[in-house]
Backbone bond lengths (Angstrom), bond angles and torsions (degrees), N, CA, C in turn:
res aa  C-N    CA-C-N  psi(-1)  N-CA   C-N-CA  omega(-1)  CA-C   N-CA-C  phi
1 X - - - 1.471 - - 1.461 111.47 -
2 X 1.364 112.18 153.94 1.479 120.12 175.67 1.468 113.07 -118.49
3 X 1.349 116.73 116.49 1.448 124.00 -173.48 1.576 107.05 -101.77
4 X 1.340 110.71 144.74 1.486 117.69 176.50 1.523 108.21 -133.31
5 X 1.333 117.31 160.37 1.405 120.44 171.58 1.590 108.52 -125.41
6 X 1.319 116.55 139.88 1.483 119.77 -173.94 1.489 110.29 -150.22
7 X 1.356 114.89 164.60 1.471 121.89 172.48 1.488 110.40 -100.62
8 X 1.317 119.40 127.37 1.459 120.91 -179.22 1.526 111.16 -93.38
9 X 1.400 114.98 -178.12 1.452 117.21 -172.68 1.539 112.44 -68.17
10 X 1.267 117.15 -12.65 1.472 122.99 177.05 1.582 111.05 -90.89
11 X 1.327 114.10 8.89 1.462 122.10 -176.91 1.529 114.22 56.68
12 X 1.349 113.33 36.76 1.466 123.82 176.78 1.503 107.10 -103.65
13 X 1.339 114.63 139.55 1.422 123.86 167.30 1.509 111.73 -72.81
14 X 1.326 120.57 125.61 1.513 123.32 -176.00 1.471 109.25 -132.47
15 X 1.288 114.66 155.20 1.507 127.18 175.69 1.537 108.01 -101.16
16 X 1.244 117.34 129.19 1.453 121.50 -179.66 1.501 114.80 -127.27
17 X 1.304 114.78 166.67 1.532 122.78 170.86 1.536 104.24 -110.20
18 X 1.329 112.03 132.58 1.481 122.46 170.84 1.493 110.49 -91.91
19 X 1.343 120.48 120.83 1.420 120.95 175.25 1.452 111.55 -152.57
20 X 1.348 117.59 127.36 1.437 124.26 175.94 1.552 112.83 55.86
21 X 1.431 111.43 46.99 1.372 121.20 179.45 1.574 116.61 63.68
22 X 1.342 115.26 21.62 1.432 121.31 179.64 1.528 106.34 -128.31
23 X 1.357 114.18 157.64 1.519 120.80 176.45 1.521 106.30 -119.77
24 X 1.327 114.38 135.01 1.458 124.25 -178.08 1.416 110.84 -123.68
25 X 1.346 122.36 129.45 1.394 126.40 179.38 1.583 106.14 -72.72
26 X 1.442 109.28 116.41 1.467 113.70 -171.96 1.476 116.50 -62.56
27 X 1.395 118.63 -45.18 1.400 123.50 -176.79 1.547 114.02 -65.17
28 X 1.394 111.20 -38.02 1.530 117.57 -179.47 1.563 108.19 -69.99
29 X 1.290 119.96 -41.58 1.416 120.79 178.86 1.558 111.31 -70.34
30 X 1.241 115.18 -35.41 1.524 118.45 179.28 1.532 108.38 -67.54
31 X 1.256 120.71 -33.23 1.512 121.95 179.44 1.499 110.50 -62.82
32 X 1.315 116.19 -31.34 1.502 121.31 -178.24 1.609 108.59 -65.51
33 X 1.276 116.27 -24.85 1.455 123.79 176.78 1.504 114.05 -95.88
34 X 1.286 116.41 -1.48 1.461 120.78 -176.08 1.496 111.93 75.48
35 X 1.334 116.94 26.39 1.453 124.23 177.44 1.477 110.91 -106.00
36 X 1.310 121.19 138.95 1.425 123.78 176.24 1.493 111.88 -108.66
37 X 1.363 112.59 120.49 1.481 118.52 -174.41 1.555 105.23 -130.31
38 X 1.359 117.21 158.15 1.413 119.09 178.71 1.526 114.91 -67.39
39 X 1.297 115.65 159.94 1.477 123.33 -178.65 1.510 109.11 -91.84
40 X 1.311 118.93 -17.94 1.467 119.85 -176.80 1.498 111.86 -131.32
41 X 1.281 115.14 158.90 1.461 123.38 178.48 1.549 112.45 -61.78
42 X 1.372 112.07 -40.61 1.520 115.25 -179.42 1.593 110.09 -57.41
43 X 1.358 113.72 -46.14 1.482 116.54 -179.18 1.556 112.65 -69.90
44 X 1.326 113.92 -33.40 1.507 117.82 177.85 1.487 111.07 -62.94
45 X 1.314 117.72 -38.42 1.511 120.57 -175.99 1.554 113.73 -73.74
46 X 1.341 111.79 -15.02 1.551 113.53 -179.55 1.467 112.70 -71.73
47 X 1.357 118.85 -22.41 1.471 122.22 172.62 1.556 106.75 -139.94
48 X 1.258 114.92 55.79 1.467 118.02 -167.88 1.504 113.43 -59.72
49 X 1.320 120.91 -49.23 1.450 121.74 -177.97 1.508 112.87 -57.46
50 X 1.297 118.47 -40.78 1.487 122.72 178.21 1.454 112.31 -68.46
51 X 1.306 116.28 -49.35 1.481 120.63 -178.01 1.551 110.96 -65.54
52 X 1.329 115.58 -30.27 1.493 118.35 -178.33 1.473 110.57 -63.80
53 X 1.278 119.01 -38.56 1.469 121.98 -179.49 1.599 109.70 -58.65
54 X 1.307 115.69 -42.80 1.474 121.39 178.35 1.531 110.36 -70.31
55 X 1.325 113.27 -41.28 1.471 118.71 -179.88 1.575 109.95 -55.82
56 X 1.358 114.63 -40.54 1.485 117.72 -179.89 1.493 112.31 -61.23
57 X 1.291 116.00 -33.79 1.461 120.97 -179.65 1.526 109.08 -67.43
58 X 1.375 115.00 -38.90 1.458 118.56 173.61 1.520 112.54 -61.88
59 X 1.358 116.04 -44.29 1.439 121.20 179.76 1.496 111.19 -58.66
60 X 1.338 115.12 -43.66 1.462 118.93 178.32 1.465 112.72 -62.07
61 X 1.362 116.55 -38.11 1.459 124.32 177.99 1.544 109.02 -60.35
62 X 1.337 114.82 -44.87 1.503 119.42 -178.21 1.557 108.34 -69.81
63 X 1.242 121.70 -40.33 1.477 123.05 -178.13 1.557 110.21 -66.50
64 X 1.331 115.90 -43.90 1.442 120.18 -173.82 1.501 112.80 -76.33
65 X 1.276 117.89 -31.58 1.480 121.50 -176.62 1.509 116.74 -100.38
66 X 1.349 113.15 3.99 1.532 119.80 176.82 1.517 114.00 50.38
67 X 1.317 116.29 46.16 1.441 123.58 -174.37 1.561 111.03 -68.56
68 X 1.268 116.16 154.78 1.465 121.61 178.05 1.496 109.35 -88.01
69 X 1.374 115.24 143.22 1.476 118.05 -176.13 1.513 109.86 -77.81
70 X 1.312 114.41 -178.29 1.426 124.33 -178.91 1.572 109.72 -72.66
71 X 1.335 118.57 135.22 1.446 119.49 -175.42 1.520 112.58 -107.51
72 X 1.324 117.81 -6.64 1.466 120.27 -175.24 1.573 110.29 -121.76
73 X 1.338 111.80 58.29 1.458 117.84 174.72 1.505 107.61 -95.36
74 X 1.397 113.09 117.03 1.482 115.79 -176.04 1.503 113.42 -83.06
75 X 1.396 114.83 -37.53 1.477 116.37 -175.09 1.579 104.18 -153.01
76 X 1.304 113.76 137.77 1.432 118.89 167.31 1.492 113.62 -85.18
77 X 1.351 115.42 139.63 1.459 120.00 -179.80 1.555 108.82 -111.27
78 X 1.280 113.67 176.28 1.491 120.35 167.76 1.563 105.50 -58.23
79 X 1.315 119.12 142.66 1.503 118.26 177.30 1.438 113.31 -57.36
80 X 1.349 116.30 -31.15 1.515 122.83 173.35 1.536 102.61 -116.33
81 X 1.330 117.63 93.40 1.485 121.24 -171.69 1.571 113.43 -70.03
82 X 1.339 115.86 -29.14 1.401 121.60 -176.34 1.534 110.85 -130.64
83 X 1.279 120.04 75.91 1.499 123.62 -179.04 1.462 108.17 -63.93
84 X 1.382 113.48 138.95 1.484 118.90 174.21 1.528 113.85 -68.10
85 X 1.328 114.10 -19.57 1.507 120.38 172.19 1.541 106.29 -166.37
86 X 1.278 116.65 163.57 1.503 122.33 174.62 1.472 107.78 -138.97
87 X 1.346 115.22 115.93 1.459 121.72 172.34 1.515 111.26 -115.67
88 X 1.312 117.64 158.16 1.426 119.93 176.16 1.517 110.57 -133.88
89 X 1.279 116.24 134.19 1.484 123.43 -177.33 1.496 113.23 -87.18
90 X 1.305 114.59 -168.21 1.535 124.28 -174.24 1.477 104.40 -147.63
91 X 1.263 122.75 59.76 1.462 121.92 -159.26 1.569 114.71 -106.74
92 X 1.379 116.93 -4.85 1.424 116.37 -174.96 1.597 105.30 -109.10
93 X 1.355 107.68 114.66 1.461 116.76 -177.05 1.575 112.89 -60.27
94 X 1.367 114.79 -41.70 1.435 119.48 -175.85 1.575 109.93 -57.35
95 X 1.376 115.37 -46.44 1.425 115.49 179.10 1.488 115.58 -62.23
96 X 1.339 119.19 -42.18 1.408 123.62 179.10 1.515 111.62 -60.98
97 X 1.365 113.29 -53.53 1.518 118.36 -178.96 1.477 110.85 -60.39
98 X 1.305 120.25 -42.43 1.519 122.25 -176.16 1.479 108.34 -66.88
99 X 1.349 118.32 -48.35 1.461 119.35 -178.59 1.508 112.28 -61.54
100 X 1.328 118.98 -37.06 1.495 121.31 -179.69 1.485 109.08 -73.91
101 X 1.347 117.91 -40.34 1.489 119.51 178.62 1.546 111.33 -59.55
102 X 1.382 113.63 -40.29 1.513 117.77 179.52 1.501 113.57 -69.76
103 X 1.359 114.74 -17.16 1.463 117.33 173.84 1.512 113.28 -93.43
104 X 1.322 114.92 -3.71 1.443 122.32 -179.16 1.562 116.46 75.04
105 X 1.411 112.40 29.00 1.429 117.12 174.71 1.522 108.76 -119.72
106 X 1.368 115.33 159.63 1.471 120.52 -177.58 1.547 111.67 -77.39
107 X 1.314 113.30 158.43 1.473 119.88 176.99 1.543 107.36 -65.84
108 X 1.351 114.74 143.98 1.442 123.76 179.72 1.483 107.77 -72.58
109 X 1.388 119.41 123.92 1.416 122.94 177.76 1.522 113.78 -62.63
110 X 1.340 113.43 -38.35 1.490 120.45 -177.84 1.511 115.40 -65.67
111 X 1.394 117.14 -13.69 1.379 120.71 -179.62 1.547 114.03 -52.61
112 X 1.307 111.95 -41.25 1.527 120.00 -176.71 1.592 111.29 -83.52
113 X 1.279 118.14 1.12 1.493 119.71 -174.07 1.517 110.91 -95.06
114 X 1.341 117.14 -38.09 1.389 121.41 -174.54 1.555 113.07 -160.72
115 X 1.299 119.99 144.25 1.499 120.59 176.84 1.457 113.07 -74.37
116 X 1.293 120.66 145.00 1.448 123.20 177.25 1.562 109.88 -126.03
117 X 1.289 114.27 170.48 1.487 120.89 -176.23 1.466 108.18 -161.84
118 X 1.332 118.08 164.87 1.432 122.71 170.79 1.556 108.18 -135.80
119 X 1.350 113.73 159.37 1.451 119.68 177.52 1.517 109.40 -88.90
120 X 1.356 117.44 133.27 1.428 119.70 169.67 1.551 109.20 -115.77
121 X 1.268 115.73 -177.09 1.464 123.36 -171.27 1.521 114.57 -77.55
122 X 1.307 117.04 96.62 1.413 120.69 -178.19 1.522 116.66 -68.01
123 X 1.346 115.30 -8.80 1.515 123.51 173.63 1.506 110.02 -89.44
124 X 1.264 121.55 -0.41 1.435 124.07 177.78 1.591 109.71 -124.44
125 X 1.314 115.33 42.70 1.403 120.28 172.95 1.455 112.00 -99.83
126 X 1.281 120.97 126.70 1.520 123.87 -174.13 1.532 106.74 -126.16
127 X 1.308 112.92 170.76 1.465 123.54 175.85 1.513 110.75 -102.39
128 X 1.342 114.77 -155.56 1.480 118.20 178.72 1.539 111.97 -69.74
129 X 1.329 115.52 165.20 1.470 120.51 177.98 1.466 110.17 107.24
130 X 1.366 114.85 -162.25 1.474 120.87 -176.69 1.519 114.38 -71.87
131 X 1.322 119.29 141.86 1.406 123.05 169.20 1.541 108.87 -120.42
132 X 1.300 114.88 130.59 1.476 122.31 -177.11 1.483 110.94 -95.13
133 X 1.358 118.87 123.37 1.423 122.39 -176.65 1.503 110.99 -125.14
134 X 1.371 117.98 162.94 1.416 121.83 -178.68 1.584 110.13 -91.08
135 X 1.327 113.52 174.20 1.470 121.93 -172.22 1.587 107.92 -57.99
136 X 1.357 117.96 -47.67 1.433 118.61 -174.02 1.512 113.76 -68.23
137 X 1.309 119.18 -23.64 1.432 121.65 177.96 1.502 112.71 -61.93
138 X 1.350 118.04 -21.93 1.479 124.64 177.21 1.465 113.70 -77.04
139 X 1.303 117.38 -7.65 1.464 119.06 176.50 1.536 108.03 -78.47
140 X 1.351 116.53 92.42 1.484 123.45 -175.30 1.518 112.93 61.79
141 X 1.383 113.91 52.86 1.466 118.97 175.14 1.473 111.24 -70.04
142 X 1.383 114.11 132.64 1.406 122.84 -171.92 1.521 113.85 -129.15
143 X 1.292 120.23 157.06 1.416 126.51 171.04 1.533 108.74 -103.07
144 X 1.347 116.88 166.75 1.467 121.67 167.25 1.501 107.32 -147.52
145 X 1.371 110.77 121.59 1.485 122.72 -177.50 1.527 110.24 -81.03
146 X 1.249 118.72 110.73 1.485 124.92 -177.58 1.516 113.65 -138.68
147 X 1.308 113.81 172.75 1.448 116.33 164.35 1.545 105.38 -134.16
148 X 1.284 119.07 170.48 1.471 121.94 -172.02 1.525 110.97 -148.89
149 X 1.331 114.30 159.14 1.405 121.07 172.93 1.579 109.41 -110.80
150 X 1.337 113.48 152.21 1.451 117.38 174.80 1.561 105.46 -116.87
151 X 1.302 114.79 131.72 1.487 123.26 -177.37 1.551 107.36 -74.36
152 X 1.361 113.04 139.00 1.478 118.69 -177.43 1.511 113.08 -115.18
153 X 1.342 119.35 -6.04 1.446 117.14 176.36 1.567 108.53 -155.65
154 X 1.288 113.82 155.35 1.449 121.83 -176.48 1.555 110.93 -70.39
155 X 1.274 118.07 142.53 1.462 120.45 176.53 1.533 111.43 -165.62
156 X 1.331 113.56 166.94 1.454 120.22 178.68 1.592 107.73 -150.70
157 X 1.296 116.37 142.07 1.484 120.41 -176.65 1.500 111.04 52.88
158 X 1.269 115.25 47.71 1.522 121.30 -177.02 1.508 106.80 -79.18
159 X 1.397 113.91 127.42 1.481 118.28 176.30 1.517 109.73 -78.27
160 X 1.343 114.80 152.02 1.429 120.93 -177.18 1.535 111.41 -64.16
161 X 1.312 118.26 -24.38 1.490 121.13 178.98 1.533 110.66 -74.05
162 X 1.365 119.14 -19.82 1.428 124.30 174.52 1.480 117.63 -106.06
163 X 1.315 114.91 -8.32 1.513 121.60 -168.05 1.496 111.04 -65.03
164 X 1.369 120.26 -33.97 1.433 116.50 -174.56 1.587 110.63 -68.15
165 X 1.250 119.80 -17.29 1.454 123.63 174.36 1.512 114.35 -69.09
166 X 1.275 116.97 -19.27 1.406 124.16 177.52 1.506 116.32 -86.33
167 X 1.341 115.48 -4.91 1.454 120.97 -179.08 1.471 112.89 -88.25
168 X 1.320 119.21 119.73 1.500 122.29 177.18 1.523 109.31 -77.77
169 X 1.275 116.30 -35.77 1.456 119.45 -176.61 1.520 113.66 178.69
170 X 1.327 115.66 -172.25 1.447 125.42 -170.55 1.580 106.88 -128.66
171 X 1.364 112.43 153.85 1.438 116.77 175.20 1.545 107.14 -157.08
172 X 1.325 117.19 165.10 1.460 122.42 174.50 1.530 109.78 -82.47
173 X 1.241 114.83 145.70 1.514 121.38 177.51 1.513 111.73 -131.37
174 X 1.368 114.15 135.58 1.466 120.77 171.65 1.548 105.40 -119.21
175 X 1.342 116.11 109.65 1.468 124.86 -178.12 1.521 104.69 -89.76
176 X 1.383 117.47 83.94 1.498 120.68 -179.42 1.499 108.48 -60.58
177 X 1.357 114.28 139.38 1.439 121.43 -174.56 1.508 114.12 -136.21
178 X 1.302 118.83 123.49 1.452 124.69 171.99 1.520 109.87 -91.95
179 X 1.271 114.74 95.51 1.490 121.59 -168.21 1.517 116.56 -63.05
180 X 1.338 116.67 -34.84 1.506 116.99 177.70 1.482 109.72 -68.20
181 X 1.353 120.10 -45.38 1.434 121.13 174.52 1.474 113.50 -57.31
182 X 1.339 114.22 -44.64 1.479 121.01 -176.41 1.535 110.02 -62.37
183 X 1.357 117.72 -51.39 1.449 120.99 -178.54 1.484 111.42 -62.54
184 X 1.353 117.38 -37.86 1.462 119.25 -177.79 1.496 114.33 -62.25
185 X 1.395 112.98 -46.19 1.468 114.47 -176.69 1.549 110.87 -76.90
186 X 1.304 116.26 -28.01 1.457 115.95 -179.81 1.531 116.39 -73.59
187 X 1.343 113.52 -10.33 1.474 117.28 171.82 1.574 108.75 -60.65
188 X 1.304 116.43 -20.93 1.465 119.76 -179.26 1.533 110.72 -96.06
189 X 1.326 116.25 15.19 1.430 121.60 -177.10 1.496 119.11 53.86
190 X 1.348 112.00 40.18 1.436 119.00 178.34 1.578 108.81 -145.54
191 X 1.256 117.57 152.26 1.428 118.59 -176.34 1.523 110.89 108.44
192 X 1.375 117.71 -170.84 1.435 127.19 4.78 1.586 112.29 -73.22
193 X 1.329 112.73 144.93 1.435 118.32 -177.86 1.523 111.73 -132.70
194 X 1.354 119.30 -80.61 1.454 121.18 -177.91 1.514 110.17 -66.95
195 X 1.315 115.72 -26.82 1.458 118.80 -178.84 1.502 112.11 -75.82
196 X 1.294 120.87 -1.56 1.495 125.45 -176.74 1.515 115.04 -133.87
197 X 1.314 119.10 -22.97 1.492 124.12 -162.09 1.537 112.63 -82.39
198 X 1.307 118.05 -0.56 1.473 121.26 -174.42 1.555 113.87 -86.87
199 X 1.346 115.71 -31.70 1.494 119.20 178.46 1.538 113.55 -165.01
200 X 1.257 113.61 132.69 1.511 123.30 163.57 1.426 104.77 -130.83
201 X 1.377 116.64 126.73 1.501 116.80 174.95 1.566 109.62 -112.10
202 X 1.320 112.69 144.93 1.402 122.31 179.22 1.534 110.02 -132.86
203 X 1.297 114.25 155.14 1.501 117.40 177.99 1.505 112.59 140.89
204 X 1.359 120.87 -162.23 1.455 122.15 -4.24 1.498 114.60 -75.62
205 X 1.378 116.84 -15.40 1.417 121.37 -172.49 1.621 108.56 -127.19
206 X 1.309 114.65 160.67 1.450 118.37 158.31 1.504 106.67 -102.18
207 X 1.373 115.84 116.57 1.428 126.73 -174.96 1.484 111.36 -98.69
208 X 1.373 117.59 117.14 1.461 118.76 -177.89 1.460 111.94 -69.92
209 X 1.394 116.11 155.07 1.463 121.63 -169.20 1.510 114.65 -62.10
210 X 1.341 117.88 -27.84 1.434 121.11 179.08 1.517 113.81 -63.78
211 X 1.367 115.68 -21.78 1.451 121.19 -177.43 1.533 109.92 -71.82
212 X 1.313 117.69 -23.09 1.476 120.84 -174.69 1.518 114.34 -108.56
213 X 1.260 116.27 21.54 1.545 120.57 -174.93 1.530 108.16 -62.95
214 X 1.284 117.63 -39.79 1.524 120.47 -177.28 1.547 110.91 -62.98
215 X 1.293 116.44 -20.56 1.513 120.82 -174.61 1.514 109.63 -105.67
216 X 1.268 119.88 8.86 1.468 124.75 -169.90 1.555 111.01 -104.13
217 X 1.346 114.44 139.39 1.458 122.97 170.61 1.576 106.67 -124.85
218 X 1.282 116.58 125.89 1.452 121.62 175.00 1.493 110.18 -82.28
219 X 1.320 116.27 130.83 1.447 123.28 176.97 1.576 110.67 -126.02
220 X 1.265 115.66 171.26 1.422 123.27 174.80 1.521 114.16 -56.74
221 X 1.347 112.46 -29.09 1.454 117.56 -175.17 1.571 114.22 -109.57
222 X 1.306 113.33 21.32 1.488 116.40 -179.65 1.527 111.26 113.19
223 X 1.359 116.42 170.86 1.420 122.26 -174.74 1.517 110.10 -75.87
224 X 1.336 115.19 139.42 1.485 123.25 167.20 1.458 111.96 -109.10
225 X 1.296 119.62 156.66 1.505 121.87 -173.34 1.515 104.86 -136.10
226 X 1.313 114.97 141.98 1.483 125.74 178.09 1.547 109.30 -103.71
227 X 1.327 115.99 83.49 1.453 118.45 -174.96 1.588 108.92 -129.00
228 X 1.298 115.01 122.93 1.481 120.39 -179.68 1.500 112.30 -70.35
229 X 1.363 114.99 135.54 1.477 121.27 -179.04 1.478 110.78 -120.02
230 X 1.364 114.75 133.79 1.467 119.94 178.31 1.470 112.01 -138.64
231 X 1.317 114.13 157.29 1.496 120.48 175.55 1.468 108.95 -137.57
232 X 1.396 116.62 140.74 1.425 126.76 -177.39 1.521 112.21 -127.83
233 X 1.292 114.98 122.51 1.452 122.17 179.06 1.550 109.18 -100.67
234 X 1.293 119.58 113.81 1.477 123.95 -173.54 1.512 110.56 48.82
235 X 1.293 117.30 38.80 1.441 122.93 175.86 1.518 116.35 90.64
236 X 1.350 114.72 -9.81 1.531 119.71 179.47 1.526 110.17 -96.13
237 X 1.380 114.77 128.15 1.467 116.07 -178.11 1.542 109.07 -71.36
238 X 1.332 117.16 134.31 1.439 123.23 -178.35 1.520 109.52 -122.61
239 X 1.330 119.91 -18.46 1.461 121.78 -176.64 1.508 114.34 -136.98
240 X 1.316 114.88 148.90 1.482 119.56 175.46 1.504 106.70 -150.26
241 X 1.364 117.12 125.66 1.426 122.85 178.68 1.478 110.31 -154.02
242 X 1.389 118.04 -171.31 1.432 121.08 -177.34 1.548 107.62 -147.43
243 X 1.307 115.53 137.71 1.498 119.45 176.27 1.540 111.50 -59.11
244 X 1.265 120.64 -28.78 1.447 119.43 -177.75 1.468 115.03 -65.97
245 X 1.359 116.92 -12.59 1.479 123.41 179.98 1.570 111.56 -80.27
246 X 1.322 118.02 0.72 1.446 119.36 177.01 1.527 109.77 -64.83
247 X 1.380 114.44 128.54 1.440 119.93 178.05 1.594 107.40 -72.46
248 X 1.268 115.92 -37.12 1.447 122.86 176.35 1.502 114.61 -109.11
249 X 1.324 117.36 130.05 1.478 117.54 178.02 1.576 110.29 -76.31
250 X 1.323 114.87 163.62 1.424 117.95 175.00 1.475 113.73 -59.54
251 X 1.330 117.66 -30.12 1.448 122.85 -178.50 1.602 107.54 -67.40
252 X 1.270 113.01 -41.47 1.549 118.10 178.67 1.535 109.34 -66.77
253 X 1.386 116.89 -39.40 1.387 118.65 177.76 1.547 113.61 -64.34
254 X 1.390 112.58 -41.01 1.483 116.33 177.49 1.483 112.97 -64.67
255 X 1.318 118.14 -36.73 1.432 121.55 174.20 1.467 112.26 -55.83
256 X 1.322 116.27 -46.78 1.465 123.84 -178.66 1.625 107.91 -65.99
257 X 1.326 116.74 -46.76 1.435 122.93 -177.07 1.509 108.65 -60.81
258 X 1.349 120.78 -41.33 1.403 122.50 -167.59 1.533 111.93 -92.03
259 X 1.332 118.08 1.29 1.503 119.85 178.03 1.520 108.90 -66.27
260 X 1.308 115.30 114.29 1.407 122.01 179.28 1.486 118.81 65.17
261 X 1.332 113.65 16.25 1.493 120.00 -179.13 1.487 108.24 -147.80
262 X 1.340 111.78 141.02 1.513 116.73 179.22 1.508 110.01 -73.84
263 X 1.302 115.44 142.09 1.500 122.15 166.37 1.553 105.14 -107.73
264 X 1.285 116.63 147.72 1.479 121.96 -171.66 1.616 108.89 -128.65
265 X 1.273 113.06 154.69 1.492 119.66 173.67 1.566 106.82 -60.88
266 X 1.379 111.16 126.39 1.424 116.22 -179.04 1.527 113.29 104.95
267 X 1.339 118.13 -9.00 1.459 120.98 170.95 1.493 111.00 -64.78
268 X 1.313 119.55 136.76 1.405 124.24 176.55 1.534 107.49 -112.72
269 X 1.374 114.32 129.97 1.467 121.39 178.16 1.515 109.14 -126.38
270 X 1.400 117.74 119.30 1.449 122.64 -178.86 1.524 108.75 -90.40
271 X 1.302 113.97 161.51 1.469 124.17 -178.47 1.476 113.38 -79.53
272 X 1.339 115.21 -26.17 1.503 119.09 -164.95 1.471 105.25 93.46
273 X 1.342 111.21 170.15 1.512 118.75 -172.96 1.491 112.60 -78.65
274 X 1.392 111.10 135.58 1.459 117.26 178.33 1.494 108.54 -77.82
275 X 1.303 118.15 155.32 1.477 124.39 174.95 1.483 112.66 -46.87
276 X 1.359 122.96 130.70 1.403 131.73 -171.26 1.470 113.90 68.42
277 X 1.358 120.49 14.07 1.408 121.33 -166.40 1.525 116.89 -97.00
278 X 1.377 116.32 20.32 1.494 121.24 174.23 1.501 109.72 -161.31
279 X 1.324 116.09 157.65 1.471 118.26 -179.77 1.506 112.37 -73.82
280 X 1.294 121.42 -26.65 1.429 122.19 174.08 1.574 110.08 -50.13
281 X 1.377 113.45 -47.36 1.471 119.07 177.47 1.538 111.14 -71.46
282 X 1.323 113.45 -49.39 1.483 118.74 -171.73 1.536 113.32 -64.43
283 X 1.378 113.23 -42.20 1.501 116.27 175.57 1.538 114.54 -58.33
284 X 1.318 115.90 -39.15 1.427 116.95 177.04 1.431 114.14 -69.10
285 X 1.320 120.72 -37.17 1.422 122.32 174.57 1.489 111.90 -68.59
286 X 1.291 119.25 -44.93 1.459 120.53 178.99 1.501 111.68 -63.03
287 X 1.335 117.04 -37.06 1.499 119.21 -177.40 1.566 108.46 -68.62
288 X 1.306 115.47 -41.93 1.472 119.96 -178.81 1.507 108.44 -61.88
289 X 1.297 118.99 -47.25 1.429 124.54 -179.03 1.577 111.07 -64.52
290 X 1.283 118.33 -38.47 1.472 122.69 175.61 1.564 109.84 -64.12
291 X 1.335 116.35 -43.45 1.445 120.77 179.67 1.563 112.96 -61.31
292 X 1.328 113.86 -39.96 1.445 119.20 176.42 1.483 114.81 -63.45
293 X 1.338 114.37 -27.12 1.502 122.02 179.20 1.517 110.91 -93.92
294 X 1.354 119.58 -2.85 1.427 124.13 -176.35 1.532 114.26 70.98
295 X 1.324 115.38 27.25 1.483 120.67 -178.24 1.491 111.26 -111.42
296 X 1.329 113.66 153.95 1.487 118.04 -179.43 1.547 107.16 -81.28
297 X 1.361 114.82 163.12 1.470 118.95 178.54 1.508 108.63 -150.11
298 X 1.372 115.93 137.13 1.395 120.66 177.55 1.584 107.79 -114.85
299 X 1.297 115.10 123.09 1.505 119.21 -177.99 1.460 111.99 -59.35
300 X 1.388 113.63 146.64 1.512 123.42 -177.72 1.529 107.17 -101.62
301 X 1.293 115.82 129.10 1.462 120.49 171.64 1.526 109.01 -135.08
302 X 1.288 116.34 176.27 1.446 122.23 -176.68 1.538 111.58 -95.29
303 X 1.379 117.40 139.35 1.402 122.66 -176.16 1.559 111.47 -122.04
304 X 1.292 118.22 161.92 1.411 120.84 177.29 1.540 112.07 -55.26
305 X 1.287 118.70 138.91 1.405 123.85 -177.35 1.516 113.17 86.93
306 X 1.290 120.53 -11.66 1.470 122.34 174.72 1.531 114.12 -68.10
307 X 1.284 116.17 145.90 1.407 120.27 175.33 1.534 108.53 -112.08
308 X 1.382 113.47 149.39 1.463 119.27 177.21 1.534 108.13 -133.42
309 X 1.321 116.30 128.22 1.456 123.12 171.41 1.492 109.85 -114.64
310 X 1.384 115.03 128.16 1.459 125.01 170.80 1.519 107.66 -109.32
311 X 1.339 114.29 131.39 1.439 122.20 179.11 1.501 110.50 -124.66
312 X 1.357 117.49 135.46 1.453 122.37 175.00 1.547 105.97 -135.51
313 X 1.283 117.12 135.84 1.442 120.44 -178.57 1.504 109.11 -55.22
314 X 1.327 117.54 130.83 1.437 126.03 177.72 1.500 116.46 78.39
315 X 1.395 115.77 -11.12 1.460 118.71 -175.71 1.547 109.23 -109.58
316 X 1.262 119.85 -2.45 1.449 121.58 176.31 1.475 115.07 90.84
317 X 1.376 118.73 -152.24 1.415 123.63 -179.99 1.517 112.07 -134.48
318 X 1.303 119.59 124.96 1.426 122.69 -177.43 1.532 105.60 -104.42
319 X 1.379 114.99 118.95 1.423 123.52 -178.02 1.541 112.90 -115.02
320 X 1.323 112.46 128.24 1.484 118.14 176.79 1.513 108.98 -136.05
321 X 1.414 111.35 156.19 1.517 120.44 176.12 1.513 106.46 -128.07
322 X 1.332 111.59 136.76 1.540 117.70 -178.32 1.535 106.61 -86.62
323 X 1.327 114.98 130.60 1.476 123.41 177.36 1.500 106.27 -127.86
324 X 1.331 117.07 134.90 1.429 124.89 175.13 1.496 113.44 -74.82
325 X 1.285 118.94 131.45 1.483 122.84 179.52 1.506 108.99 -67.42
326 X 1.296 117.00 158.74 1.494 123.67 175.87 1.482 112.09 -79.31
327 X 1.383 116.66 -15.58 1.410 120.67 -176.48 1.543 116.64 -59.55
328 X 1.350 118.36 -39.77 1.420 122.82 177.66 1.477 115.94 52.16
329 X 1.298 116.55 45.46 1.533 123.08 179.80 1.513 108.53 -112.78
330 X 1.353 114.05 160.22 1.443 121.19 -176.53 1.474 111.30 -139.79
331 X 1.369 117.63 133.72 1.479 116.44 169.14 1.542 111.88 -102.60
332 X 1.376 115.29 -14.77 1.459 118.15 175.98 1.549 110.98 -66.55
333 X 1.341 115.75 -24.58 1.471 121.21 179.73 1.477 114.00 -86.11
334 X 1.382 118.81 -0.67 1.438 121.15 -172.28 1.515 110.23 -119.93
335 X 1.327 114.34 43.33 1.487 119.82 175.27 1.518 114.21 -73.46
336 X 1.167 115.72 141.14 1.569 121.06 174.14 1.510 110.72 -86.95
337 X 1.278 116.25 125.83 1.468 118.47 -174.96 1.625 108.10 -108.72
């Protein structure tokens, strides 16, 4: 199934089913069958496995009776509009190795020893559409092509052999990155913080695990998936990768995340950037190639008004447009000397 969250004409947050290019209000359609289901994704995730069985009955009802979708959707939200937390991994070796090679430093030996992650701002998670950013974010504004899991049940010290059972579904993630802010603060060996905390977009759907069975391979360390990943800047393709290239499975990442710490329904965990999945990596590669040819090169970054589409097999297309905030304030110009 494909779940979405949206605002209706009554300014209510609602949970919907996406089917055949239409969106259906889950709770409203369930009531026609005498089934009671939550109105929001947050409540759905609290008893996800139980509610999912009933939601499948609603989906069958929609499919068999050719029902009409909702006509008064005011705004699409992130499929999980209020994550309980948001972490991001570092699972694609190609991205890490290429980015470090382009900076003239060796690959990290520890990368192959254990998966790592960082916390980002779960209160700045948005869905498709415009994202408003401040002036300083435009200093080397970057995208990151990723996918993510949403946790569907509470756990702690979860083994990788059991971790896939904790996944409610998958979604596309764009980990927007202001590289000048990020690199400035990480000189102090802390962060990323201000370079990342202004926006993470996910969507357009939360896709349940059964939808991806044909792309799945079971391994000793959790499920792997063969899904093509693409990014488009103003309609031009700039990235191509595949989820199967993850060095660490989501199951292994969840094992690390849950060690000594509770995971909760609604937690979002990103994969990290796929190889070729951001301009920080691509600019370095393109600059090196241009230098070898004796050519000049101008780095590419994202500007106001630009659109970005991320596509992943089975997960749809996440589209965002960058809009400059009216605040027009800067922290880069307020350094203490």
